[in-house]
N, CA, C, O and the ligand as a Tripos MOL2 file, in Angstrom:
@<TRIPOS>MOLECULE
protein
  241   239    61     0     0
PROTEIN
NO_CHARGES

@<TRIPOS>ATOM
      1 N         165.9290   92.7440  109.4170 N.3       1 MET1
      2 CA        165.7080   92.7070  107.9690 C.3       1 MET1
      3 C         164.5010   91.8280  107.6730 C.2       1 MET1
      4 O         164.3170   90.7840  108.2990 O.2       1 MET1
      5 N         163.6980   92.2440  106.7370 N.am      2 SER2
      6 CA        162.5390   91.4420  106.3660 C.3       2 SER2
      7 C         162.6310   91.0120  104.9030 C.2       2 SER2
      8 O         163.3200   91.6320  104.0920 O.2       2 SER2
      9 N         161.9390   89.9670  104.6040 N.am      3 CYS3
     10 CA        161.9340   89.4240  103.2510 C.3       3 CYS3
     11 C         161.3560   90.4570  102.2690 C.2       3 CYS3
     12 O         160.2550   90.9630  102.4890 O.2       3 CYS3
     13 N         162.0870   90.7730  101.1910 N.am      4 PRO4
     14 CA        161.5840   91.7490  100.2130 C.3       4 PRO4
     15 C         160.4230   91.2180   99.3930 C.2       4 PRO4
     16 O         159.7450   91.9830   98.7070 O.2       4 PRO4
     17 N         160.1930   89.9420   99.4560 N.am      5 ILE5
     18 CA        159.0990   89.3450   98.6850 C.3       5 ILE5
     19 C         157.7970   89.3740   99.4590 C.2       5 ILE5
     20 O         156.7820   89.8490   98.9520 O.2       5 ILE5
     21 N         157.8170   88.8750  100.6740 N.am      6 CYS6
     22 CA        156.5600   88.7530  101.4180 C.3       6 CYS6
     23 C         156.5580   89.5440  102.7210 C.2       6 CYS6
     24 O         155.5130   89.6850  103.3570 O.2       6 CYS6
     25 N         157.7210   90.0630  103.1250 N.am      7 GLY7
     26 CA        157.7520   90.8990  104.3130 C.3       7 GLY7
     27 C         157.9440   90.1320  105.6170 C.2       7 GLY7
     28 O         157.9730   90.7280  106.6940 O.2       7 GLY7
     29 N         158.0740   88.8260  105.5200 N.am      8 GLU8
     30 CA        158.3250   88.0360  106.7210 C.3       8 GLU8
     31 C         159.7730   88.2260  107.1760 C.2       8 GLU8
     32 O         160.6050   88.7290  106.4210 O.2       8 GLU8
     33 N         160.0640   87.8250  108.3960 N.am      9 ASP9
     34 CA        161.4340   87.8980  108.8730 C.3       9 ASP9
     35 C         162.3320   87.0110  108.0140 C.2       9 ASP9
     36 O         161.9680   85.8870  107.6690 O.2       9 ASP9
     37 N         163.5070   87.5320  107.6750 N.am     10 SER10
     38 CA        164.4120   86.7550  106.8450 C.3      10 SER10
     39 C         165.0710   85.6440  107.6530 C.2      10 SER10
     40 O         165.1900   85.7190  108.8760 O.2      10 SER10
     41 N         165.4940   84.6150  106.9290 N.am     11 VAL11
     42 CA        166.1800   83.4770  107.5370 C.3      11 VAL11
     43 C         167.6210   83.4940  107.0450 C.2      11 VAL11
     44 O         167.8820   83.6990  105.8600 O.2      11 VAL11
     45 N         168.5480   83.2780  107.9640 N.am     12 LYS12
     46 CA        169.9630   83.3990  107.6250 C.3      12 LYS12
     47 C         170.3330   82.5800  106.3970 C.2      12 LYS12
     48 O         171.0950   83.0260  105.5400 O.2      12 LYS12
     49 N         169.7840   81.3840  106.3300 N.am     13 GLN13
     50 CA        170.1180   80.4850  105.2200 C.3      13 GLN13
     51 C         169.7110   81.0740  103.8660 C.2      13 GLN13
     52 O         170.3450   80.8050  102.8460 O.2      13 GLN13
     53 N         168.6640   81.8680  103.8710 N.am     14 PHE14
     54 CA        168.1080   82.3690  102.6070 C.3      14 PHE14
     55 C         168.1370   83.8800  102.4980 C.2      14 PHE14
     56 O         167.5890   84.4460  101.5520 O.2      14 PHE14
     57 N         168.7760   84.5440  103.4600 N.am     15 ARG15
     58 CA        168.6870   85.9920  103.4930 C.3      15 ARG15
     59 C         169.1050   86.6260  102.1770 C.2      15 ARG15
     60 O         169.9710   86.0880  101.4860 O.2      15 ARG15
     61 N         168.5120   87.7510  101.8160 N.am     16 PRO16
     62 CA        167.5790   88.5100  102.6520 C.3      16 PRO16
     63 C         166.1510   87.9750  102.6460 C.2      16 PRO16
     64 O         165.2270   88.6510  103.0980 O.2      16 PRO16
     65 N         165.9760   86.7750  102.1400 N.am     17 PHE17
     66 CA        164.6240   86.2230  102.0220 C.3      17 PHE17
     67 C         164.2720   85.3630  103.2280 C.2      17 PHE17
     68 O         165.1240   85.0580  104.0630 O.2      17 PHE17
     69 N         163.0090   84.9780  103.3020 N.am     18 CYS18
     70 CA        162.5460   84.1810  104.4350 C.3      18 CYS18
     71 C         162.5680   82.6990  104.1040 C.2      18 CYS18
     72 O         162.4570   81.8580  104.9950 O.2      18 CYS18
     73 N         162.7080   82.3810  102.8390 N.am     19 SER19
     74 CA        162.6390   80.9790  102.4410 C.3      19 SER19
     75 C         163.1920   80.8250  101.0300 C.2      19 SER19
     76 O         163.3680   81.7980  100.2960 O.2      19 SER19
     77 N         163.4600   79.5720  100.6760 N.am     20 LYS20
     78 CA        163.9220   79.3200   99.3100 C.3      20 LYS20
     79 C         162.8590   79.7280   98.3130 C.2      20 LYS20
     80 O         163.1560   80.1920   97.2120 O.2      20 LYS20
     81 N         161.6050   79.5440   98.7240 N.am     21 ARG21
     82 CA        160.4980   79.9250   97.8480 C.3      21 ARG21
     83 C         160.6080   81.3880   97.4340 C.2      21 ARG21
     84 O         160.5340   81.7170   96.2500 O.2      21 ARG21
     85 N         160.7850   82.2540   98.4150 N.am     22 CYS22
     86 CA        160.8730   83.6720   98.1090 C.3      22 CYS22
     87 C         162.1500   83.9930   97.3350 C.2      22 CYS22
     88 O         162.1440   84.8530   96.4540 O.2      22 CYS22
     89 N         163.2380   83.3080   97.6610 N.am     23 ALA23
     90 CA        164.4720   83.5230   96.9130 C.3      23 ALA23
     91 C         164.2780   83.1420   95.4530 C.2      23 ALA23
     92 O         164.7400   83.8410   94.5510 O.2      23 ALA23
     93 N         163.5980   82.0400   95.2320 N.am     24 ASP24
     94 CA        163.3250   81.6000   93.8680 C.3      24 ASP24
     95 C         162.4130   82.5780   93.1380 C.2      24 ASP24
     96 O         162.5920   82.8470   91.9500 O.2      24 ASP24
     97 N         161.4540   83.0940   93.8530 N.am     25 ILE25
     98 CA        160.5510   84.0780   93.2550 C.3      25 ILE25
     99 C         161.3400   85.3010   92.8020 C.2      25 ILE25
    100 O         161.1500   85.8120   91.6980 O.2      25 ILE25
    101 N         162.2260   85.7540   93.6780 N.am     26 ASP26
    102 CA        163.0210   86.9310   93.3460 C.3      26 ASP26
    103 C         163.9150   86.6600   92.1460 C.2      26 ASP26
    104 O         164.0210   87.4850   91.2390 O.2      26 ASP26
    105 N         164.5550   85.5010   92.1500 N.am     27 LEU27
    106 CA        165.4250   85.1340   91.0350 C.3      27 LEU27
    107 C         164.6380   85.0720   89.7400 C.2      27 LEU27
    108 O         165.0890   85.5680   88.7070 O.2      27 LEU27
    109 N         163.4800   84.4740   89.7920 N.am     28 ALA28
    110 CA        162.6510   84.3390   88.6010 C.3      28 ALA28
    111 C         162.2530   85.7060   88.0580 C.2      28 ALA28
    112 O         162.1900   85.9070   86.8450 O.2      28 ALA28
    113 N         161.9850   86.6390   88.9610 N.am     29 LYS29
    114 CA        161.6280   87.9810   88.5250 C.3      29 LYS29
    115 C         162.7700   88.6040   87.7330 C.2      29 LYS29
    116 O         162.5580   89.2240   86.6910 O.2      29 LYS29
    117 N         163.9800   88.4280   88.2450 N.am     30 TRP30
    118 CA        165.1300   88.9520   87.5140 C.3      30 TRP30
    119 C         165.2880   88.2440   86.1760 C.2      30 TRP30
    120 O         165.5440   88.8890   85.1590 O.2      30 TRP30
    121 N         165.1390   86.9500   86.1680 N.am     31 LEU31
    122 CA        165.3030   86.1880   84.9320 C.3      31 LEU31
    123 C         164.2400   86.5590   83.9130 C.2      31 LEU31
    124 O         164.4830   86.5060   82.7080 O.2      31 LEU31
    125 N         163.0750   86.9310   84.3910 N.am     32 ASN32
    126 CA        161.9940   87.3220   83.4910 C.3      32 ASN32
    127 C         162.1800   88.7370   82.9670 C.2      32 ASN32
    128 O         161.4400   89.1830   82.0900 O.2      32 ASN32
    129 N         163.1570   89.4360   83.4990 N.am     33 GLY33
    130 CA        163.4640   90.7640   83.0060 C.3      33 GLY33
    131 C         162.5720   91.8460   83.5680 C.2      33 GLY33
    132 O         162.6260   92.9940   83.1260 O.2      33 GLY33
    133 N         161.7550   91.4920   84.5340 N.am     34 SER34
    134 CA        160.8800   92.4670   85.1500 C.3      34 SER34
    135 C         160.7810   92.1840   86.6330 C.2      34 SER34
    136 O         160.2560   91.1470   87.0400 O.2      34 SER34
    137 N         161.2820   93.1010   87.4420 N.am     35 TYR35
    138 CA        161.2670   92.8590   88.8800 C.3      35 TYR35
    139 C         159.8850   93.0770   89.4660 C.2      35 TYR35
    140 O         159.5490   92.5090   90.5050 O.2      35 TYR35
    141 N         159.0870   93.8970   88.8060 N.am     36 SER36
    142 CA        157.7590   94.2040   89.3330 C.3      36 SER36
    143 C         156.6930   93.4950   88.5060 C.2      36 SER36
    144 O         155.9980   94.1150   87.7000 O.2      36 SER36
    145 N         156.5780   92.2130   88.7140 N.am     37 VAL37
    146 CA        155.5990   91.4380   87.9750 C.3      37 VAL37
    147 C         154.4000   91.1590   88.8640 C.2      37 VAL37
    148 O         154.5150   91.1690   90.0890 O.2      37 VAL37
    149 N         153.2540   90.9120   88.2530 N.am     38 PRO38
    150 CA        152.0610   90.5980   89.0450 C.3      38 PRO38
    151 C         152.2850   89.3890   89.9380 C.2      38 PRO38
    152 O         153.1180   88.5330   89.6430 O.2      38 PRO38
    153 N         151.5380   89.3260   91.0290 N.am     39 SER39
    154 CA        151.7500   88.2920   92.0280 C.3      39 SER39
    155 C         151.4770   86.8910   91.5000 C.2      39 SER39
    156 O         151.9850   85.9120   92.0490 O.2      39 SER39
    157 N         150.6900   86.7850   90.4560 N.am     40 GLN40
    158 CA        150.3990   85.4470   89.9580 C.3      40 GLN40
    159 C         151.6300   84.7560   89.3930 C.2      40 GLN40
    160 O         151.6150   83.5430   89.1810 O.2      40 GLN40
    161 N         152.6850   85.5030   89.1490 N.am     41 ARG41
    162 CA        153.9090   84.8680   88.6920 C.3      41 ARG41
    163 C         154.4470   83.8980   89.7410 C.2      41 ARG41
    164 O         155.1240   82.9270   89.4010 O.2      41 ARG41
    165 N         154.1520   84.1520   91.0010 N.am     42 GLU42
    166 CA        154.6020   83.2590   92.0630 C.3      42 GLU42
    167 C         154.0280   81.8670   91.8460 C.2      42 GLU42
    168 O         154.7020   80.8630   92.0720 O.2      42 GLU42
    169 N         152.7890   81.8180   91.4120 N.am     43 ASP43
    170 CA        152.1580   80.5290   91.1720 C.3      43 ASP43
    171 C         152.7900   79.8430   89.9710 C.2      43 ASP43
    172 O         152.9420   78.6210   89.9580 O.2      43 ASP43
    173 N         153.1510   80.6100   88.9830 N.am     44 ASP44
    174 CA        153.7530   80.0260   87.7990 C.3      44 ASP44
    175 C         155.0260   79.2650   88.1390 C.2      44 ASP44
    176 O         155.3420   78.2540   87.5130 O.2      44 ASP44
    177 N         155.7500   79.7570   89.1340 N.am     45 LEU45
    178 CA        156.9900   79.1040   89.5180 C.3      45 LEU45
    179 C         156.7550   77.6820   89.9860 C.2      45 LEU45
    180 O         157.5770   76.7940   89.7560 O.2      45 LEU45
    181 N         155.6330   77.4760   90.6410 N.am     46 ASP46
    182 CA        155.3520   76.1670   91.2060 C.3      46 ASP46
    183 C         154.5870   75.2600   90.2560 C.2      46 ASP46
    184 O         154.5090   74.0510   90.4750 O.2      46 ASP46
    185 N         154.0270   75.8330   89.2130 N.am     47 ASP47
    186 CA        153.1960   75.0400   88.3280 C.3      47 ASP47
    187 C         153.9540   73.8670   87.7120 C.2      47 ASP47
    188 O         153.3650   72.8330   87.3980 O.2      47 ASP47
    189 N         155.2450   74.0350   87.5460 N.am     48 GLU48
    190 CA        156.0150   72.9910   86.9010 C.3      48 GLU48
    191 C         156.0420   71.7080   87.7260 C.2      48 GLU48
    192 O         156.0860   70.6060   87.1780 O.2      48 GLU48
    193 N         156.0170   71.8600   89.0310 N.am     49 ILE49
    194 CA        156.1400   70.6810   89.8960 C.3      49 ILE49
    195 C         154.9040   70.4460   90.7420 C.2      49 ILE49
    196 O         154.7300   69.3560   91.2850 O.2      49 ILE49
    197 N         154.0510   71.4360   90.8640 N.am     50 GLN50
    198 CA        152.8720   71.2930   91.7030 C.3      50 GLN50
    199 C         151.6530   71.8160   90.9460 C.2      50 GLN50
    200 O         151.1190   72.8780   91.2650 O.2      50 GLN50
    201 N         151.2330   71.0770   89.9680 N.am     51 ASP51
    202 CA        150.1560   71.5420   89.1130 C.3      51 ASP51
    203 C         148.8630   71.8250   89.8710 C.2      51 ASP51
    204 O         148.1190   72.7440   89.5290 O.2      51 ASP51
    205 N         148.6110   71.0360   90.8890 N.am     52 ASP52
    206 CA        147.3280   71.1570   91.5650 C.3      52 ASP52
    207 C         147.3810   72.0790   92.7790 C.2      52 ASP52
    208 O         146.3390   72.4430   93.3230 O.2      52 ASP52
    209 N         148.5590   72.4520   93.2000 N.am     53 VAL53
    210 CA        148.6840   73.3160   94.3660 C.3      53 VAL53
    211 C         148.7020   74.7680   93.9070 C.2      53 VAL53
    212 O         149.6290   75.2120   93.2300 O.2      53 VAL53
    213 N         147.6750   75.4840   94.2840 N.am     54 GLU54
    214 CA        147.5780   76.8720   93.8580 C.3      54 GLU54
    215 C         147.9550   77.8140   94.9800 C.2      54 GLU54
    216 O         149.0850   78.2980   95.0420 O.2      54 GLU54
    217 N         147.0130   78.0740   95.8640 N.am     55 VAL55
    218 CA        147.1810   79.1400   96.8430 C.3      55 VAL55
    219 C         147.3360   78.6110   98.2630 C.2      55 VAL55
    220 O         147.7940   79.3300   99.1510 O.2      55 VAL55
    221 N         146.9570   77.3650   98.4760 N.am     56 LYS56
    222 CA        146.7870   76.9020   99.8510 C.3      56 LYS56
    223 C         148.0730   76.8870  100.6720 C.2      56 LYS56
    224 O         148.0100   76.9750  101.8990 O.2      56 LYS56
    225 N         149.2400   76.7780  100.0290 N.am     57 ASP57
    226 CA        150.4640   76.7470  100.8280 C.3      57 ASP57
    227 C         151.3100   77.9980  100.6560 C.2      57 ASP57
    228 O         152.5190   77.9860  100.8890 O.2      57 ASP57
    229 N         150.6670   79.0560  100.2530 N.am     58 ARG58
    230 CA        151.3970   80.3170  100.1560 C.3      58 ARG58
    231 C         151.8450   80.7550  101.5470 C.2      58 ARG58
    232 O         151.1440   80.5050  102.5270 O.2      58 ARG58
    233 N         153.0060   81.4080  101.6430 N.am     59 PRO59
    234 CA        153.5200   81.8000  102.9650 C.3      59 PRO59
    235 C         152.6540   82.8190  103.6840 C.2      59 PRO59
    236 O         152.7870   83.0010  104.8940 O.2      59 PRO59
    237 N         151.8080   83.4560  102.9870 N.am     60 HIS60
    238 CA        150.8940   84.3960  103.6130 C.3      60 HIS60
    239 C         149.5730   84.2250  102.9330 C.2      60 HIS60
    240 O         148.6090   84.9090  103.2760 O.2      60 HIS60
    241 ZN        159.3470   85.7300  102.0240 Zn       61 ZN61
@<TRIPOS>BOND
     1     1     2 1
     2     2     3 1
     3     3     4 2
     4     3     5 am
     5     5     6 1
     6     6     7 1
     7     7     8 2
     8     7     9 am
     9     9    10 1
    10    10    11 1
    11    11    12 2
    12    11    13 am
    13    13    14 1
    14    14    15 1
    15    15    16 2
    16    15    17 am
    17    17    18 1
    18    18    19 1
    19    19    20 2
    20    19    21 am
    21    21    22 1
    22    22    23 1
    23    23    24 2
    24    23    25 am
    25    25    26 1
    26    26    27 1
    27    27    28 2
    28    27    29 am
    29    29    30 1
    30    30    31 1
    31    31    32 2
    32    31    33 am
    33    33    34 1
    34    34    35 1
    35    35    36 2
    36    35    37 am
    37    37    38 1
    38    38    39 1
    39    39    40 2
    40    39    41 am
    41    41    42 1
    42    42    43 1
    43    43    44 2
    44    43    45 am
    45    45    46 1
    46    46    47 1
    47    47    48 2
    48    47    49 am
    49    49    50 1
    50    50    51 1
    51    51    52 2
    52    51    53 am
    53    53    54 1
    54    54    55 1
    55    55    56 2
    56    55    57 am
    57    57    58 1
    58    58    59 1
    59    59    60 2
    60    59    61 am
    61    61    62 1
    62    62    63 1
    63    63    64 2
    64    63    65 am
    65    65    66 1
    66    66    67 1
    67    67    68 2
    68    67    69 am
    69    69    70 1
    70    70    71 1
    71    71    72 2
    72    71    73 am
    73    73    74 1
    74    74    75 1
    75    75    76 2
    76    75    77 am
    77    77    78 1
    78    78    79 1
    79    79    80 2
    80    79    81 am
    81    81    82 1
    82    82    83 1
    83    83    84 2
    84    83    85 am
    85    85    86 1
    86    86    87 1
    87    87    88 2
    88    87    89 am
    89    89    90 1
    90    90    91 1
    91    91    92 2
    92    91    93 am
    93    93    94 1
    94    94    95 1
    95    95    96 2
    96    95    97 am
    97    97    98 1
    98    98    99 1
    99    99   100 2
   100    99   101 am
   101   101   102 1
   102   102   103 1
   103   103   104 2
   104   103   105 am
   105   105   106 1
   106   106   107 1
   107   107   108 2
   108   107   109 am
   109   109   110 1
   110   110   111 1
   111   111   112 2
   112   111   113 am
   113   113   114 1
   114   114   115 1
   115   115   116 2
   116   115   117 am
   117   117   118 1
   118   118   119 1
   119   119   120 2
   120   119   121 am
   121   121   122 1
   122   122   123 1
   123   123   124 2
   124   123   125 am
   125   125   126 1
   126   126   127 1
   127   127   128 2
   128   127   129 am
   129   129   130 1
   130   130   131 1
   131   131   132 2
   132   131   133 am
   133   133   134 1
   134   134   135 1
   135   135   136 2
   136   135   137 am
   137   137   138 1
   138   138   139 1
   139   139   140 2
   140   139   141 am
   141   141   142 1
   142   142   143 1
   143   143   144 2
   144   143   145 am
   145   145   146 1
   146   146   147 1
   147   147   148 2
   148   147   149 am
   149   149   150 1
   150   150   151 1
   151   151   152 2
   152   151   153 am
   153   153   154 1
   154   154   155 1
   155   155   156 2
   156   155   157 am
   157   157   158 1
   158   158   159 1
   159   159   160 2
   160   159   161 am
   161   161   162 1
   162   162   163 1
   163   163   164 2
   164   163   165 am
   165   165   166 1
   166   166   167 1
   167   167   168 2
   168   167   169 am
   169   169   170 1
   170   170   171 1
   171   171   172 2
   172   171   173 am
   173   173   174 1
   174   174   175 1
   175   175   176 2
   176   175   177 am
   177   177   178 1
   178   178   179 1
   179   179   180 2
   180   179   181 am
   181   181   182 1
   182   182   183 1
   183   183   184 2
   184   183   185 am
   185   185   186 1
   186   186   187 1
   187   187   188 2
   188   187   189 am
   189   189   190 1
   190   190   191 1
   191   191   192 2
   192   191   193 am
   193   193   194 1
   194   194   195 1
   195   195   196 2
   196   195   197 am
   197   197   198 1
   198   198   199 1
   199   199   200 2
   200   199   201 am
   201   201   202 1
   202   202   203 1
   203   203   204 2
   204   203   205 am
   205   205   206 1
   206   206   207 1
   207   207   208 2
   208   207   209 am
   209   209   210 1
   210   210   211 1
   211   211   212 2
   212   211   213 am
   213   213   214 1
   214   214   215 1
   215   215   216 2
   216   215   217 am
   217   217   218 1
   218   218   219 1
   219   219   220 2
   220   219   221 am
   221   221   222 1
   222   222   223 1
   223   223   224 2
   224   223   225 am
   225   225   226 1
   226   226   227 1
   227   227   228 2
   228   227   229 am
   229   229   230 1
   230   230   231 1
   231   231   232 2
   232   231   233 am
   233   233   234 1
   234   234   235 1
   235   235   236 2
   236   235   237 am
   237   237   238 1
   238   238   239 1
   239   239   240 2
@<TRIPOS>SUBSTRUCTURE
     1 MET1         2 RESIDUE 1 A MET
     2 SER2         6 RESIDUE 1 A SER
     3 CYS3        10 RESIDUE 1 A CYS
     4 PRO4        14 RESIDUE 1 A PRO
     5 ILE5        18 RESIDUE 1 A ILE
     6 CYS6        22 RESIDUE 1 A CYS
     7 GLY7        26 RESIDUE 1 A GLY
     8 GLU8        30 RESIDUE 1 A GLU
     9 ASP9        34 RESIDUE 1 A ASP
    10 SER10       38 RESIDUE 1 A SER
    11 VAL11       42 RESIDUE 1 A VAL
    12 LYS12       46 RESIDUE 1 A LYS
    13 GLN13       50 RESIDUE 1 A GLN
    14 PHE14       54 RESIDUE 1 A PHE
    15 ARG15       58 RESIDUE 1 A ARG
    16 PRO16       62 RESIDUE 1 A PRO
    17 PHE17       66 RESIDUE 1 A PHE
    18 CYS18       70 RESIDUE 1 A CYS
    19 SER19       74 RESIDUE 1 A SER
    20 LYS20       78 RESIDUE 1 A LYS
    21 ARG21       82 RESIDUE 1 A ARG
    22 CYS22       86 RESIDUE 1 A CYS
    23 ALA23       90 RESIDUE 1 A ALA
    24 ASP24       94 RESIDUE 1 A ASP
    25 ILE25       98 RESIDUE 1 A ILE
    26 ASP26      102 RESIDUE 1 A ASP
    27 LEU27      106 RESIDUE 1 A LEU
    28 ALA28      110 RESIDUE 1 A ALA
    29 LYS29      114 RESIDUE 1 A LYS
    30 TRP30      118 RESIDUE 1 A TRP
    31 LEU31      122 RESIDUE 1 A LEU
    32 ASN32      126 RESIDUE 1 A ASN
    33 GLY33      130 RESIDUE 1 A GLY
    34 SER34      134 RESIDUE 1 A SER
    35 TYR35      138 RESIDUE 1 A TYR
    36 SER36      142 RESIDUE 1 A SER
    37 VAL37      146 RESIDUE 1 A VAL
    38 PRO38      150 RESIDUE 1 A PRO
    39 SER39      154 RESIDUE 1 A SER
    40 GLN40      158 RESIDUE 1 A GLN
    41 ARG41      162 RESIDUE 1 A ARG
    42 GLU42      166 RESIDUE 1 A GLU
    43 ASP43      170 RESIDUE 1 A ASP
    44 ASP44      174 RESIDUE 1 A ASP
    45 LEU45      178 RESIDUE 1 A LEU
    46 ASP46      182 RESIDUE 1 A ASP
    47 ASP47      186 RESIDUE 1 A ASP
    48 GLU48      190 RESIDUE 1 A GLU
    49 ILE49      194 RESIDUE 1 A ILE
    50 GLN50      198 RESIDUE 1 A GLN
    51 ASP51      202 RESIDUE 1 A ASP
    52 ASP52      206 RESIDUE 1 A ASP
    53 VAL53      210 RESIDUE 1 A VAL
    54 GLU54      214 RESIDUE 1 A GLU
    55 VAL55      218 RESIDUE 1 A VAL
    56 LYS56      222 RESIDUE 1 A LYS
    57 ASP57      226 RESIDUE 1 A ASP
    58 ARG58      230 RESIDUE 1 A ARG
    59 PRO59      234 RESIDUE 1 A PRO
    60 HIS60      238 RESIDUE 1 A HIS
    61 ZN61       241 GROUP 0 **** ****
């Protein structure tokens, strides 16, 4: 099984996702009422706690 967010191998702790990050992204998509949102929404999730971190620590 691979992560539905980024396609990486899933981790048992977070399955079907590869990380809490991807799980949070998926949850946020549902909460936003749109599962197919532009990729920049991923950054929005982190903006609250990591204002200066944009792309450099993305999983891919
Ligand atoms: Zn992932």
